[in-house]
Structure formats: C-alpha cells, structure tokens
C-alpha positions as CSV (number, residue, x, y, z in Angstrom):
1,M,-22.2,-13.7,-16.2
2,R,-23.9,-14.0,-12.8
3,N,-22.3,-12.0,-10.0
4,N,-21.2,-14.7,-7.6
5,L,-20.8,-12.3,-4.8
6,Q,-24.6,-12.2,-4.5
7,D,-26.8,-14.8,-2.9
8,K,-29.3,-16.3,-5.4
9,K,-32.2,-16.0,-2.9
10,V,-31.5,-12.3,-2.3
11,V,-31.3,-11.5,-6.0
12,S,-34.6,-13.4,-6.6
13,A,-36.3,-11.6,-3.7
14,A,-35.0,-8.2,-4.8
15,G,-36.3,-8.9,-8.2
16,K,-39.8,-9.5,-6.9
17,G,-39.7,-6.2,-4.9
18,D,-41.2,-7.8,-1.8
19,L,-38.7,-6.1,0.6
20,H,-38.2,-2.4,1.0
21,P,-34.5,-1.4,0.9
22,L,-34.7,0.3,4.2
23,E,-36.0,-2.9,5.8
24,S,-33.2,-5.0,4.5
25,D,-30.4,-5.6,7.0
26,R,-28.3,-7.2,4.3
27,F,-28.5,-4.1,2.1
28,R,-27.8,-1.8,5.0
29,R,-24.6,-3.7,5.8
30,Q,-23.6,-3.6,2.1
31,V,-24.0,0.1,2.0
32,E,-22.1,0.6,5.2
33,F,-19.2,-1.4,3.7
34,I,-19.3,0.7,0.6
35,V,-19.2,3.9,2.7
36,E,-16.4,2.5,4.9
37,I,-14.1,1.7,2.0
38,D,-14.3,5.3,0.8
39,K,-11.6,5.8,3.4
40,L,-9.1,4.0,1.1
41,K,-9.0,7.3,-0.9
42,H,-7.4,8.9,2.1
43,T,-4.9,6.2,2.8
44,L,-1.5,7.4,1.6
45,R,1.1,5.0,0.3
46,Q,4.9,5.5,0.2
47,T,4.8,5.5,-3.6
48,I,5.4,8.9,-5.2
49,L,3.3,9.9,-8.2
50,M,5.4,9.9,-11.4
51,D,5.2,13.7,-11.6
52,R,6.6,13.8,-8.1
53,S,3.8,16.1,-6.9
54,R,2.6,14.0,-4.0
55,Q,2.2,10.5,-2.5
56,E,-0.2,8.1,-4.1
57,N,-3.3,7.0,-2.2
58,A,-4.3,3.3,-2.0
59,A,-7.5,3.8,-4.0
60,E,-5.4,5.2,-6.9
61,H,-3.1,2.3,-6.7
62,S,-6.1,-0.1,-6.9
63,W,-7.4,1.7,-10.1
64,H,-3.9,1.7,-11.6
65,I,-3.3,-2.0,-11.0
66,A,-6.7,-3.0,-12.3
67,L,-5.8,-1.4,-15.6
68,A,-2.4,-3.0,-15.5
69,V,-4.1,-6.4,-15.4
70,L,-5.9,-5.6,-18.6
71,I,-2.8,-4.3,-20.4
72,L,-0.2,-6.8,-19.2
73,A,-2.3,-10.0,-19.0
74,E,-0.4,-11.4,-22.0
75,Y,2.8,-11.6,-19.9
76,A,1.3,-13.8,-17.2
77,Q,3.4,-16.9,-16.7
78,E,0.4,-19.1,-17.5
79,P,-1.8,-18.0,-20.5
80,N,-5.1,-19.5,-19.2
81,L,-5.4,-17.7,-15.9
82,D,-8.8,-16.6,-14.4
83,F,-8.1,-12.9,-14.9
84,L,-11.4,-12.0,-13.2
85,Q,-10.0,-13.7,-10.1
86,V,-6.8,-11.7,-10.4
87,L,-8.8,-8.5,-10.6
88,K,-10.9,-9.4,-7.6
89,M,-7.8,-10.1,-5.5
90,L,-6.2,-6.8,-6.5
91,M,-9.4,-4.9,-5.7
92,V,-9.6,-6.4,-2.2
93,H,-6.1,-6.9,-0.9
94,D,-5.4,-3.3,0.0
95,L,-8.6,-2.6,1.9
96,V,-6.9,-3.7,5.1
97,E,-4.8,-0.5,4.8
98,I,-7.8,1.5,5.9
99,D,-6.9,0.3,9.4
100,A,-3.3,-1.0,9.1
101,G,-1.9,1.8,6.9
102,D,0.6,1.3,4.1
103,T,3.7,-0.5,5.5
104,Y,6.8,0.5,3.6
105,C,8.2,-2.7,2.2
106,Y,11.7,-1.8,3.1
107,D,10.9,-0.8,6.7
108,R,12.3,-3.7,8.7
109,Q,10.6,-2.6,11.9
110,G,7.2,-2.0,10.3
111,V,7.0,-5.3,8.6
112,M,7.5,-7.2,11.9
113,D,3.9,-6.7,13.0
114,Q,2.4,-6.0,9.5
115,A,0.7,-9.4,9.2
116,Q,-1.0,-9.1,12.6
117,R,-2.2,-5.6,12.0
118,E,-3.6,-6.5,8.6
119,K,-5.3,-9.6,9.9
120,Q,-7.1,-7.5,12.5
121,A,-8.1,-5.0,9.9
122,A,-9.4,-7.8,7.7
123,E,-11.5,-9.1,10.5
124,R,-13.2,-5.7,11.1
125,I,-13.6,-4.4,7.6
126,F,-14.8,-7.6,5.8
127,N,-17.2,-8.4,8.6
128,L,-19.1,-5.2,8.0
129,L,-20.6,-7.2,5.1
130,P,-23.2,-10.0,5.3
131,S,-21.4,-13.2,6.3
132,D,-21.3,-14.8,2.8
133,Q,-19.8,-11.8,1.2
134,A,-17.5,-11.3,4.1
135,Q,-16.1,-14.8,3.6
136,T,-15.8,-14.3,-0.1
137,L,-13.6,-11.2,0.4
138,R,-11.7,-12.8,3.2
139,D,-10.9,-15.8,0.9
140,L,-9.7,-13.4,-1.9
141,W,-7.5,-11.6,0.6
142,E,-6.0,-14.8,1.9
143,E,-5.4,-16.2,-1.5
144,F,-3.5,-13.1,-2.5
145,E,-1.4,-13.2,0.7
146,A,-0.6,-17.0,0.4
147,R,0.7,-16.7,-3.3
148,R,0.0,-20.4,-3.9
149,T,-2.3,-20.1,-6.9
150,L,-1.2,-19.1,-10.4
151,E,-3.7,-16.2,-10.2
152,S,-2.3,-14.9,-6.9
153,R,1.3,-15.1,-8.2
154,F,0.4,-12.9,-11.2
155,A,-1.5,-10.5,-8.9
156,N,1.5,-10.3,-6.6
157,A,3.8,-9.7,-9.6
158,L,1.8,-6.7,-10.7
159,D,1.4,-5.4,-7.1
160,R,5.2,-5.2,-6.9
161,F,5.8,-4.1,-10.5
162,L,3.8,-0.9,-10.4
163,P,5.5,0.7,-7.3
164,F,8.8,-0.4,-8.8
165,L,8.0,1.6,-12.0
166,H,7.1,4.6,-9.8
167,N,10.5,4.4,-8.1
168,Y,12.4,4.1,-11.3
169,F,10.6,6.8,-13.2
170,T,10.9,9.3,-10.3
171,E,14.6,8.7,-10.4
172,G,14.6,6.6,-7.3
173,Q,13.2,9.4,-5.1
174,S,11.8,7.0,-2.5
175,W,14.7,4.6,-2.7
176,R,17.2,7.5,-2.1
177,E,15.1,9.0,0.7
178,H,15.1,5.7,2.6
179,G,18.7,4.6,1.7
180,V,17.4,1.5,-0.1
181,K,20.1,-0.8,-1.6
182,S,19.9,-2.7,-4.9
183,S,20.1,-6.0,-3.0
184,Q,16.9,-5.1,-1.1
185,V,15.1,-4.2,-4.3
186,K,16.2,-7.4,-6.0
187,A,14.9,-9.5,-3.1
188,R,11.6,-7.6,-3.1
189,M,11.1,-8.0,-6.8
190,Q,12.0,-11.7,-7.0
191,P,8.3,-12.8,-6.9
192,V,7.6,-10.8,-10.1
193,A,9.4,-13.5,-12.2
194,D,7.3,-16.2,-10.5
195,G,4.1,-14.7,-11.9
196,A,5.4,-13.1,-15.1
197,R,8.9,-14.1,-16.2
198,F,9.0,-11.4,-19.0
199,L,8.3,-8.7,-16.4
200,G,10.9,-10.1,-14.1
201,K,13.5,-9.8,-16.8
202,Y,12.5,-6.2,-17.5
203,V,12.7,-5.4,-13.8
204,A,16.2,-6.9,-13.5
205,G,17.4,-4.7,-16.4
206,L,15.9,-1.6,-14.8
207,I,17.5,-2.3,-11.5
208,D,20.9,-2.4,-13.2
209,E,20.1,0.9,-15.0
210,A,18.9,2.4,-11.7
211,V,22.3,1.6,-10.1
212,A,24.2,3.0,-13.1
213,K,22.2,6.2,-13.1
214,G,22.5,6.7,-9.4
215,Y,18.9,6.2,-8.6
216,L,19.7,3.2,-6.4
217,S,22.8,2.4,-4.4
218,E,24.6,-0.9,-4.4
C-alpha cells in the first residue's frame, strides 16, 4: 500500500539519492513537525489512569484509542468502514492540544472558546509541514470535527468511549471531583450510538450502574 501522505515526485527523487537530506527543505520541515509533536507527551488530559496514579497524557490517549480501533472495529455501525481513515483521524485530532490544551468536556466556560483555540493551534502546528501534508492533516482534523462521514462518527464514538471507561473504572473520580451529573454524561455520550450502537447500549447501562453505585449523581 503506497503511503498517500507522500508526494510521488519526492519519493522518486529520494529513491534516486540525488538530494542530500540536509539540503531538503521538505525533509527539514517534516523532521521539525515530528520534533514538535513530541510535546503531546507532556499535554495532560483530565482523564485519570485506571489505577488512579496520575492524569493521562494526550499521547497515551492516542496510543490507547488506536488499539481500541483494532479491537472494537467489529462494533462499528457500518461494517465496511475505511478503518485506516479512522486511525488517521484519531492520530491527528488531538495534536491541537499541544497549543490549546485539553478542554474538559464538562467545563461550560472552557468549551466556549475551545473551537477558536483549537483552530488557531491547527493553523500553526499543521503548517509546520510541507503544504501538501499540512493540508492532508488539516482535512483529517476537520473531518473528525465535522462528524459527517461514517468513519468520523466511529472515530468520535471511540474518542468519547475511552474516557468514559476511565471515569467508570475509577469509580467516577473525575465526575465526582467536578460535580458532573448523569444528564451531562448522557448528553456527552449520545454520539457514541451514532457511530456504534452496540457501544452506545453498553454506555447507557454503565451510566445507570454508575448512578446506582454512587459514582455519578443524578
């Protein structure tokens, strides 16, 4: 399978060895991007690790959700999704948190300017790359945000599903600390059923259990 993030001419030229890496502006920008996104490892999320030892960082979330695609693909609402596209979106969509930070989904004040902050972050971070790759990543990010394609709906379903599992299996630690209500969680998790009805039913059952166990207030 050809890597469609690369330009055919560049691949061909690199194969012939007629350009030294240190002379390639394209390669320099690609390396600068790779170095820059290392910062995602230091971007903390509100999600608590399941052993409750610390907060998760955004890079860990990206790894976890990529594996979730492989394991839970069979529960996608549509069986013939482009799962490579799903993975690409999930690898890209949190890069904006390098600049914008992780906005807690139940923070009413924080979400008010979240879209603007993340748009500005996307402009800076993706444009570190050569223009063709910058556009490719920007398109992936925008597809995820829009939730119009079947692939983006499944990607969004998993992106909400994993933090929900963390909340449930830490006995609602983050929910309780922030005074989150069951109605808020139900509203937040509604898109899960759009991308994976089976997972949506599972979530609905765990919300009821969380209320019954005192993890989540009504």
